[in-house]
C-alpha positions, 0 to 999 in steps of 0.5 A, a space after each residue: 915397175 920401177 922404170 915408170 917411177 919418174 911418172 908419179 910426180 906428174 901423175 900426182 899433179 894431175 890428180 891434185 888438179 882434179 881433186 881441186 876442181 871436183 871440190 870446187 864443182 861440189 861446192 865445197 871450196 870458198 870463193 875466193 880461195 885463201 892463197 897467202 897468210 901473214 906471220 900471224 896465221 891469218 889469210 891475207 891474199 885471195 884469188 879464184 881457183 884458176 889463179 890458185 892452180 896457176 901458181 900451185 902447178 907452177 910449184 908442182 911442175 918445177 919440183 915434180 917435174 925436175 925430179 922426173 927429169 933427173 929419173 930419166 935423163 941418161 947422162 947424169 952420173 948414178 951417185 949424182 942421180 941418187 942425190 939429186 932424186 933425194 933432194 928434189 923428192 924432198 921438195 917434191 913431197 913438201 910442195 904437195 904436202 903444202 898445196 894439199 894442206 892449203 885446200 884441206 884447210 879450206 874444205 866446207 869453209 864459206 869465208 876464206 878470210 877465216 881460214 888460219 894456218 895452225 901449228 901443223 904448217 909450222 911442222 910442214 916448213 921446219 925441214 926447210 930451216 933445217 937445211 942450212 945447218 945440215 949442209 954445214 955439218 961435217 959429213 961422216 964416211 961409214 965403211 962397211 959392206 959399201 961406203 956410205 956418206 951420212 950427215 945427222 945419221 941421214 944417208 946421202 950417199 951409197 957406193 958399192 965398193 966394186 964402183 970405186 977405182 981410187 981414193 985419194 986426198 984433196 984440199 977443198 976451197 969452197 970458192 971453187 965450187 960455188 960455195 959451202 954445202 952440197 954441190 954438184 957439177 961436171 961429174 963431181 959431187 962435193 960435201 963442203 961444210 968448210 974448207 980443208 982436206 977431203 977424201 976424193 973418190 973416183 968411181 968406174 962411171 967417171 964421177 968424182 966424190 969429194 967428201 970433207 974430212 979430218 980423217 982422210 988418211 985413215 979412210 984412204 987406208 981402210 978403203 984401200 984394203 978393200 979395193 
């Protein structure tokens, strides 16, 4: 069953379209639909159902389609695949939640200009604003049955000990990787909240994990005892 998980985002898009069309056919949605809201939460942009679905499908295909691609494309390294799946999975859920919320708010409403987005909408977008401080926080390497990279207690990476072939110290410069934050390219995953020393982990799959840390020597010694 797991091998078909990549199809879930695409099936979700089909269900979303069928749901919106069925609500419209039953006369449960206003015409036109509210599609944009100002800072006050008051609707200030409107469109017919086709206009809404064009932009909704674009957003859903970009997030859900990219997630499906990451899950099935064979040339992505395992650790990078997991990170991409985590990030794109969040955005796919966010987009599906946002689009669903926008439609739910308008079910049974006759005049879409009266539709306001309340405090629930704020909770939907709040995680977006947390991404910047999250990516600029020093990651924590936890070594137990496996090696974990965590930020704010959230697990961003897990490597089995047998996947690791070597560990070493490397100095990270954000400019070399395109800036600060979580960076992924050319078989490398880099956690770069700031410039400075980092733990370099080489894996059996040929990928390189770089984790900014001020405890590199201690981490290297601890990991080497398990290799």
